[in-house]
C-alpha positions in Angstrom: 38.7 85.5 -42.5 36.5 87.4 -40.0 34.8 85.7 -37.0 31.5 87.1 -35.9 31.1 87.7 -32.1 28.6 85.4 -30.4 25.7 87.3 -28.7 22.2 86.2 -27.8 19.4 87.8 -25.8 16.5 86.0 -24.2 13.5 88.0 -22.8 13.1 87.4 -19.1 9.4 88.1 -18.1 6.7 86.1 -16.6 4.1 84.3 -18.7 1.2 86.7 -18.4 -1.4 84.1 -19.5 -0.5 81.9 -16.5 -0.8 84.8 -14.1 -4.1 86.0 -15.5 -5.6 82.4 -15.4 -4.3 82.0 -11.8 -5.8 85.2 -10.7 -9.1 84.6 -12.4 -9.4 81.1 -10.8 -8.6 82.5 -7.4 -11.2 85.3 -7.8 -13.9 82.9 -8.9 -13.2 80.2 -6.3 -12.7 82.5 -3.4 -15.5 84.8 -4.4 -17.8 81.7 -4.4 -16.6 80.8 -0.8 -17.1 84.4 0.5 -20.4 85.3 -1.1 -22.3 82.0 -1.5 -24.7 81.6 1.5 -24.6 77.9 1.7 -20.9 77.2 2.2 -20.3 74.8 5.1 -17.0 73.6 6.7 -16.5 69.9 6.5 -13.7 67.4 7.1 -10.4 69.0 7.9 -11.8 72.6 7.8 -14.4 71.6 10.4 -11.8 70.2 12.7 -9.6 73.3 12.3 -12.7 75.4 13.1 -13.2 73.4 16.3 -9.5 73.9 17.2 -9.7 77.6 16.6 -13.0 77.8 18.4 -14.7 79.4 15.4 -17.9 78.8 13.6 -17.2 76.6 10.5 -19.0 79.1 8.2 -16.9 81.9 9.6 -13.7 80.0 9.0 -14.7 79.2 5.4 -15.3 82.9 4.8 -12.0 83.8 6.3 -10.3 81.2 4.1 -12.1 82.8 1.1 -11.0 86.3 2.1 -7.4 85.2 2.4 -7.6 83.6 -1.0 -9.1 86.8 -2.5 -6.2 88.8 -0.9 -3.8 86.3 -2.7 -5.6 86.9 -6.0 -5.3 90.7 -5.5 -1.6 90.2 -4.8 -1.2 88.3 -8.1 -3.1 91.1 -9.9 -0.8 93.7 -8.4 2.3 91.7 -9.5 0.8 91.4 -13.0 0.3 95.1 -13.2 3.8 95.8 -11.8 5.4 93.4 -14.3 3.5 95.0 -17.2 4.7 98.4 -16.3 8.4 97.6 -15.8 10.8 97.6 -18.7 11.6 94.2 -20.3 14.6 92.4 -18.8 16.9 90.1 -20.8 19.3 87.3 -20.2 22.3 88.1 -22.4 24.9 85.5 -23.4 28.1 86.7 -25.2 31.5 85.3 -26.0 32.9 86.3 -22.7 30.1 86.7 -20.2 26.5 85.9 -19.2 24.3 88.6 -17.7 21.2 87.5 -15.8 18.6 89.6 -13.9 18.8 88.7 -10.2 15.1 88.1 -10.2 12.0 89.2 -12.0 11.3 92.2 -9.8 14.8 93.7 -9.3 16.6 95.8 -11.9 19.9 94.4 -10.6 21.8 92.0 -12.8 24.4 89.4 -12.2 27.3 89.2 -14.5 29.3 85.9 -14.8 32.4 85.6 -16.9 32.3 82.8 -19.4 35.5 81.3 -17.9 33.7 81.1 -14.5 30.9 78.9 -15.9 31.1 75.4 -14.4 28.0 73.8 -15.9 24.3 74.1 -16.8 21.4 71.7 -16.6 17.6 71.7 -17.0 15.5 70.2 -14.2 11.9 69.3 -14.8 9.7 68.9 -11.7 5.9 68.7 -11.8 5.9 69.7 -15.4 7.8 72.9 -14.7 11.3 73.4 -16.2 14.1 75.3 -14.5 17.5 76.0 -15.9 20.4 76.0 -13.4 23.6 77.9 -14.3 26.5 76.8 -12.2 29.4 79.1 -11.8 32.4 79.6 -9.4 30.5 81.9 -7.1 27.3 79.8 -6.9 24.2 78.9 -8.8 21.6 80.9 -10.8 18.1 79.6 -11.2 16.1 80.5 -14.3 12.4 79.4 -14.0 11.0 78.3 -17.3 7.9 80.4 -16.8 10.1 83.5 -17.0 11.2 82.7 -20.6 9.0 83.1 -23.6 8.9 79.4 -24.5 10.4 76.0 -23.9 12.4 76.5 -27.1 14.0 79.6 -25.6 15.1 77.6 -22.5 16.7 75.0 -24.8 18.4 77.7 -26.9 19.7 79.5 -23.8 21.0 76.2 -22.4 22.8 75.5 -25.7 24.2 79.0 -25.8 25.6 78.5 -22.2 27.2 75.3 -23.2 28.8 76.9 -26.2 30.1 80.0 -24.4 31.3 78.1 -21.3 32.9 75.4 -23.5 30.9 72.9 -21.4 29.8 69.4 -22.3 
C-alpha cells in the first residue's frame, strides 16, 4: 500500500483588478481636483487651509497632487508586480513555505511540527489568514490569493499538515 505525499501550492500575487480600479479612481478624482477650475475648499479643508495660512484653492490642488502621486505609486507597484516572477505558498507533509511579503523574494519556511494554529479573520469585508507557529505569526492577506476558495483550501491544508483542529 503506497501513500502519496501531500503537497499543495497557492499562487501569492495581488489582485490586479483591485489595483487597476484603485489607481483609475485615484487618477480621475485627483485629476478632477487638480485641473478643474471651480474647486473650492469647504468645511474641514477650509479650516486646515486657515491653519496652514494657505489659500483654500491652493490647498485643494496640493491635496489633488498628493493623491495623483499616490496613484502613480500604485501604478508603479502594479508594473513591478507584473514583471516579477510568480510567488507561491507551498504546503507539504513536513513544512510550509510562505513568501515574506509580496515584494521580497525571501521565503519563510516553517516545519509542520512547529505549527500552532491557523485562523481566518474578516474585517471590513477583507479576509486575512493568520498562521501561528513557534517563532511567531504569518499574515496572509486574502487579496494576495487568487480567490476566497484558495484561502479556505490553504487554511484546510494547514490544519491537515499541522494536525490542528
